[in-house]
C-alpha positions as CSV (number, residue, x, y, z in Angstrom):
1,M,13.1,31.8,-14.4
2,T,10.8,29.6,-12.3
3,K,10.3,31.5,-8.8
4,Q,8.5,28.5,-7.3
5,I,8.9,24.9,-7.4
6,V,6.5,22.2,-5.8
7,L,8.0,18.9,-5.5
8,L,5.9,15.7,-5.1
9,T,7.6,13.2,-3.9
10,P,8.3,10.9,-0.9
11,D,10.6,12.1,2.0
12,E,13.1,9.6,1.4
13,Q,13.7,11.1,-2.1
14,A,13.4,14.8,-1.7
15,P,17.0,15.8,-0.4
16,D,18.9,14.2,-3.7
17,L,16.3,16.2,-5.8
18,I,16.7,19.6,-4.1
19,T,20.2,19.7,-4.2
20,I,20.0,19.2,-7.9
21,L,17.0,21.5,-8.3
22,R,19.0,24.2,-6.2
23,R,21.9,23.7,-8.4
24,H,19.8,25.0,-11.2
25,A,17.5,27.6,-9.6
26,P,19.2,28.8,-6.3
27,D,16.9,31.4,-5.9
28,A,13.6,29.2,-6.4
29,A,11.2,28.4,-3.4
30,I,11.0,24.9,-3.3
31,T,7.9,23.4,-1.6
32,Q,7.8,19.5,-0.7
33,A,4.5,17.7,-0.8
34,V,4.1,13.9,0.1
35,D,0.2,13.4,0.0
36,L,-2.6,15.0,-2.1
37,D,-3.2,17.5,0.6
38,G,-0.3,18.9,1.0
39,L,-0.1,19.0,-2.7
40,Q,-3.3,21.0,-3.2
41,R,-2.2,23.4,-0.3
42,A,1.2,23.9,-2.3
43,C,-0.4,24.6,-5.4
44,R,-2.6,27.5,-4.4
45,T,0.1,29.9,-4.8
46,L,1.7,28.9,-8.0
47,N,1.8,31.6,-10.7
48,T,2.9,32.0,-14.4
49,G,6.5,30.3,-14.5
50,D,6.2,28.2,-11.6
51,R,6.5,24.5,-11.7
52,L,5.0,21.4,-10.2
53,L,7.2,18.2,-10.7
54,A,6.7,14.7,-9.2
55,F,9.3,12.2,-8.7
56,A,8.8,8.3,-7.7
57,T,5.5,9.2,-6.1
58,P,2.1,7.1,-5.7
59,V,0.1,10.1,-5.7
60,I,-2.2,10.5,-8.6
61,V,-3.0,14.2,-9.0
62,P,-6.3,14.9,-9.9
63,A,-7.6,16.6,-13.3
64,D,-8.9,19.8,-11.3
65,V,-5.5,20.4,-9.5
66,L,-3.8,19.8,-13.1
67,D,-6.3,22.4,-15.0
68,A,-5.3,25.0,-12.2
69,L,-1.8,25.2,-12.8
70,P,-0.2,27.9,-14.6
71,G,1.6,25.3,-16.9
72,P,2.5,21.7,-17.5
73,A,3.4,19.8,-14.9
74,Y,6.4,17.1,-14.8
75,N,6.5,13.5,-13.5
76,F,9.8,11.4,-13.5
77,H,8.7,7.9,-13.7
78,G,11.3,5.0,-12.7
79,G,10.3,2.8,-15.7
80,P,10.5,2.8,-19.3
81,P,7.2,3.8,-21.6
82,T,7.0,-0.2,-21.8
83,Y,6.1,-0.4,-18.1
84,P,3.7,2.3,-16.9
85,G,2.2,2.5,-13.6
86,L,3.3,0.8,-10.4
87,F,6.4,-1.5,-9.7
88,P,7.6,-1.3,-13.5
89,A,10.9,-3.0,-12.1
90,S,8.9,-6.2,-10.8
91,F,7.1,-6.7,-14.2
92,A,10.2,-6.0,-16.0
93,I,11.8,-8.8,-14.2
94,Y,9.2,-11.6,-14.3
95,E,8.4,-10.8,-18.0
96,G,12.1,-11.1,-18.7
97,A,12.7,-8.0,-20.5
98,T,16.2,-7.3,-21.3
99,M,16.0,-3.5,-21.2
100,F,15.1,-1.0,-18.5
101,G,14.8,2.7,-18.2
102,V,13.3,5.8,-16.6
103,T,10.9,8.3,-18.6
104,A,9.7,12.0,-18.0
105,H,6.5,13.0,-19.2
106,E,3.8,15.4,-19.0
107,M,1.2,14.9,-16.2
108,T,-2.1,13.9,-17.0
109,A,-5.4,12.6,-14.8
110,D,-4.5,9.3,-16.4
111,V,-1.5,7.7,-14.9
112,D,1.5,7.7,-17.1
113,Q,-0.4,8.7,-20.4
114,G,0.8,12.1,-20.8
115,A,3.3,13.1,-23.6
116,I,6.7,11.9,-23.4
117,V,9.6,14.2,-23.2
118,A,12.7,12.0,-22.1
119,V,13.5,8.4,-21.9
120,D,16.8,7.0,-20.8
121,T,17.4,3.3,-21.0
122,F,19.9,0.6,-20.4
123,P,20.5,-3.3,-20.2
124,I,19.0,-5.1,-17.3
125,P,22.1,-7.0,-15.7
126,T,21.6,-10.6,-15.7
127,N,20.0,-11.9,-12.6
128,V,19.4,-8.9,-11.4
129,D,16.9,-8.6,-8.6
130,R,13.9,-6.2,-8.1
131,L,15.9,-4.1,-5.2
132,N,19.2,-3.5,-7.5
133,L,16.9,-3.1,-10.5
134,E,15.0,-0.2,-8.9
135,A,18.3,1.4,-7.4
136,L,20.1,1.4,-10.8
137,S,16.7,3.2,-12.3
138,R,16.7,5.6,-9.2
139,K,20.3,6.9,-10.2
140,M,19.4,7.4,-13.9
141,L,16.3,8.9,-12.8
142,L,18.2,11.8,-10.8
143,A,20.4,11.9,-13.5
144,L,17.5,12.6,-15.9
145,V,16.2,15.6,-13.6
146,D,19.8,17.1,-13.5
147,R,19.9,17.0,-17.3
148,L,16.2,18.5,-17.8
149,S,16.4,20.8,-14.9
150,S,17.8,23.7,-16.8
151,T,15.3,23.8,-19.5
152,L,12.2,23.0,-17.2
153,L,13.4,26.1,-14.8
154,E,14.2,28.5,-17.4
155,T,11.5,28.3,-19.6
156,D,7.7,28.9,-18.7
157,G,6.2,26.8,-21.7
158,P,5.9,23.0,-22.4
159,L,9.3,21.1,-23.3
160,P,9.3,19.5,-26.6
161,T,7.9,15.9,-26.9
162,L,9.1,12.7,-28.2
163,D,7.2,10.6,-30.8
164,I,7.1,7.6,-28.4
165,A,3.9,6.0,-27.3
166,W,3.2,4.2,-23.7
167,A,2.2,0.7,-23.4
168,P,-1.3,0.1,-23.3
169,H,-1.5,-1.9,-19.9
170,V,-0.9,0.6,-16.9
171,R,-0.1,-1.5,-13.9
172,R,-1.9,-0.9,-10.8
173,M,-1.8,-2.3,-7.4
174,R,-4.4,-5.0,-8.3
175,D,-1.7,-6.5,-10.7
176,F,1.2,-6.4,-8.1
177,E,-1.0,-8.3,-5.6
178,A,-1.7,-10.8,-8.4
179,L,1.7,-11.3,-8.9
180,C,2.2,-11.9,-5.1
181,R,-0.4,-14.5,-5.4
182,L,1.4,-17.8,-6.0
183,P,-0.8,-20.7,-7.9
184,E,-1.4,-23.6,-5.2
185,N,0.6,-25.8,-7.3
186,V,3.4,-23.4,-8.1
187,D,7.0,-25.4,-9.3
188,Q,10.3,-24.5,-8.1
189,A,11.2,-22.4,-11.3
190,E,8.1,-20.2,-11.2
191,F,8.7,-19.7,-7.3
192,Q,12.0,-18.4,-8.2
193,R,11.0,-16.0,-11.1
194,R,8.3,-14.4,-8.8
195,Y,10.4,-14.1,-6.1
196,H,13.3,-12.6,-8.0
197,A,10.6,-9.8,-9.3
198,V,8.7,-9.5,-6.1
199,A,11.5,-9.7,-3.3
200,E,10.3,-9.3,0.3
201,G,8.5,-6.8,2.3
202,P,7.6,-5.7,4.9
203,F,4.7,-4.1,3.5
204,H,4.3,-7.2,0.6
205,A,5.1,-10.7,0.5
206,L,4.5,-13.9,-1.7
207,R,1.5,-15.9,-0.6
208,I,0.3,-19.2,-1.5
209,P,-3.4,-21.1,-0.8
210,V,-3.1,-24.3,0.7
211,H,-6.2,-26.2,2.0
212,G,-8.2,-23.2,1.4
213,R,-6.0,-21.0,3.9
214,W,-3.3,-18.6,2.6
215,F,0.2,-18.6,3.8
216,R,2.4,-15.6,3.6
217,L,6.2,-15.9,3.0
218,E,8.0,-14.7,6.3
219,S,10.6,-12.3,5.7
220,V,14.3,-13.7,6.2
221,P,16.1,-11.1,8.8
222,G,18.3,-8.8,6.6
223,D,20.1,-5.8,7.2
224,G,17.6,-3.8,9.2
225,H,17.1,-1.4,6.1
226,V,14.1,-1.0,4.2
227,Y,13.9,0.1,0.9
228,R,11.6,1.6,-1.3
229,G,12.1,3.1,-5.0
230,G,15.5,2.1,-4.9
231,Q,16.1,4.2,-1.6
232,K,16.9,3.3,1.8
233,V,14.1,4.7,4.0
234,T,14.6,3.4,7.6
235,D,17.0,1.5,9.8
236,D,14.3,0.1,11.7
């Protein structure tokens, strides 16, 4: 039985995850880390049978941290194997994908390249936007954590893997930034396609060059909430 869990996840994701993990391992010590410094501190005390779990985190865990762990670490990725890397919902919408999903996999130093242990999928609703697709995938991802937690926390070794490969193109921030840069001669259809996939900030926005200057789409006032990874993060 796992005695200690290091949970690498943003603050807004932690409460629901801790509730799930407590159901399966009520006596385990759970330490949350939100950044690399916190992760390195938390991992220094891990022993045989302890686990590192990552959920919807932008932190890339370096090889030296993974190599020092007592066993395999697992990441819960809010997209299917066809969309490794950042912002999978945005690229799925932009490319007109009809299916989406979530993935659990062993962590490696290369982003979203580790052996896959579970995949759940669902049809993408017609005309769904990025915010709602991320909310659907987050709900499914939490269910996947719940389903795998007993096995993850009651055994020391690796989970059985699936014969499923990741798509070769891992999306990175530069890919998302390119999606946000509208061509100067963008037509209405392409604008709507990108707007549907990218949505509005506050930390990003569509941009367009006009006469040598870049213009940024100003966000329309909404309900005052900011969302990240399908979860509300602030009321400001």
